[in-house]
C-alpha positions as CSV (number, residue, x, y, z in Angstrom):
1,M,34.0,-60.5,199.9
2,A,36.3,-63.4,199.5
3,N,39.5,-61.4,199.8
4,S,39.6,-59.7,203.2
5,S,43.1,-58.2,202.7
6,R,41.9,-55.8,200.0
7,R,43.1,-52.2,200.3
8,Y,40.5,-49.5,199.8
9,S,41.4,-46.3,198.0
10,A,40.0,-42.8,198.5
11,S,37.9,-43.3,195.4
12,D,36.5,-46.6,196.9
13,I,35.4,-44.6,200.0
14,R,33.9,-41.8,197.8
15,R,31.9,-44.3,195.8
16,Y,30.8,-46.1,198.9
17,T,29.5,-42.9,200.5
18,R,27.7,-42.0,197.3
19,C,25.9,-45.3,196.9
20,P,26.8,-48.3,199.1
21,R,24.8,-50.7,197.0
22,Q,26.6,-49.8,193.8
23,W,30.0,-49.9,195.5
24,W,29.2,-53.4,196.8
25,Y,28.0,-54.5,193.3
26,E,31.2,-53.2,191.6
27,A,33.5,-54.8,194.2
28,R,31.6,-58.1,193.9
29,R,31.8,-57.9,190.1
30,D,35.5,-57.4,190.3
31,D,36.0,-60.4,192.5
32,L,33.7,-62.6,190.4
33,A,35.4,-61.5,187.1
34,Q,38.5,-63.5,188.2
35,L,36.5,-66.8,188.3
36,T,36.8,-69.4,185.6
37,P,33.9,-70.1,183.3
38,A,33.4,-73.5,184.9
39,E,33.1,-71.8,188.4
40,L,30.7,-69.2,187.1
41,E,28.5,-72.0,185.6
42,R,28.7,-73.9,188.9
43,R,27.5,-70.9,190.8
44,M,24.7,-70.2,188.4
45,A,23.6,-73.9,188.6
46,A,23.6,-73.6,192.4
47,L,21.3,-70.5,192.2
48,R,19.0,-72.4,189.8
49,R,18.7,-75.3,192.3
50,R,18.1,-73.0,195.2
51,H,15.6,-70.6,193.6
52,G,14.1,-72.6,190.8
53,A,12.7,-71.0,187.8
54,G,12.9,-67.5,189.3
55,A,16.7,-67.7,189.6
56,E,17.2,-66.1,186.2
57,A,15.7,-62.9,187.4
58,L,17.9,-62.5,190.4
59,P,20.6,-59.8,190.3
60,A,23.3,-62.3,191.4
61,Y,22.3,-64.7,188.5
62,L,22.2,-61.9,186.0
63,L,25.7,-60.8,187.1
64,L,27.1,-64.3,186.8
65,S,25.5,-64.8,183.4
66,D,26.8,-61.4,182.2
67,L,30.3,-62.3,183.3
68,A,30.1,-65.7,181.6
69,A,28.9,-64.2,178.4
70,R,31.7,-61.6,178.5
71,Q,34.3,-64.3,179.1
72,Q,32.9,-66.3,176.1
73,Q,33.1,-63.2,173.9
74,M,36.7,-62.5,175.0
75,A,37.7,-66.1,174.3
76,H,36.2,-65.9,170.8
77,G,37.9,-62.6,170.2
78,R,41.3,-64.1,171.2
79,A,40.7,-67.1,169.0
80,V,39.9,-64.9,166.0
81,H,43.0,-62.8,166.7
82,R,45.2,-65.8,166.9
83,A,43.9,-67.2,163.6
84,H,44.4,-63.8,161.9
85,A,47.9,-63.5,163.3
86,A,48.7,-67.0,162.0
87,R,47.5,-66.2,158.5
88,V,49.4,-62.9,158.4
89,S,52.6,-64.5,159.7
90,R,52.4,-67.2,156.9
91,R,52.3,-64.5,154.3
92,R,55.6,-63.0,155.5
93,I,54.6,-59.5,154.4
94,G,57.3,-58.0,156.6
95,C,57.6,-54.4,157.5
96,L,57.0,-51.7,155.0
97,L,59.3,-49.2,156.8
98,P,62.5,-50.2,154.9
99,F,60.7,-49.8,151.5
100,A,59.2,-46.5,152.6
101,S,62.6,-45.1,153.8
102,L,64.2,-46.3,150.5
103,C,61.6,-44.4,148.5
104,V,62.2,-41.2,150.6
105,V,66.0,-41.5,149.9
106,L,65.4,-42.0,146.2
107,L,63.1,-39.0,146.1
108,C,65.7,-36.9,147.8
109,V,68.4,-38.0,145.4
110,V,66.1,-37.2,142.4
111,Y,65.3,-33.8,143.9
112,V,69.0,-33.0,144.4
113,L,69.8,-34.1,140.8
114,V,67.0,-31.9,139.5
115,I,68.4,-28.9,141.4
116,V,71.9,-29.6,140.1
117,V,70.7,-29.9,136.5
118,Y,68.7,-26.7,136.9
119,V,71.7,-24.8,138.3
120,L,74.0,-26.1,135.5
121,V,71.5,-25.2,132.8
122,I,71.1,-21.6,134.1
């Protein structure tokens, strides 16, 4: 691992004793998830140069390509969210809470008036 000062929790040790390979894979994935898309692509290109056509079947290559695809999906999702937020902010819809609370107050006033009229009529 790149970070030798990592602290290990009890759950890390439990996962390691259950399956050392899975523990290594998850720890490796967590470290690689912090890489930029350019760095992920650079590492995938290095694997392709080193292993040729069979590189795409390697677990390390599959892990890197999965992380790159996930980063692209997250970037697309963030872009869609920003575009939607910009459209909504231009509309200036505002908060419906003041309108809703005004309706509740008016309903209460009408209810009280109905009760007063009912009492006066009887």
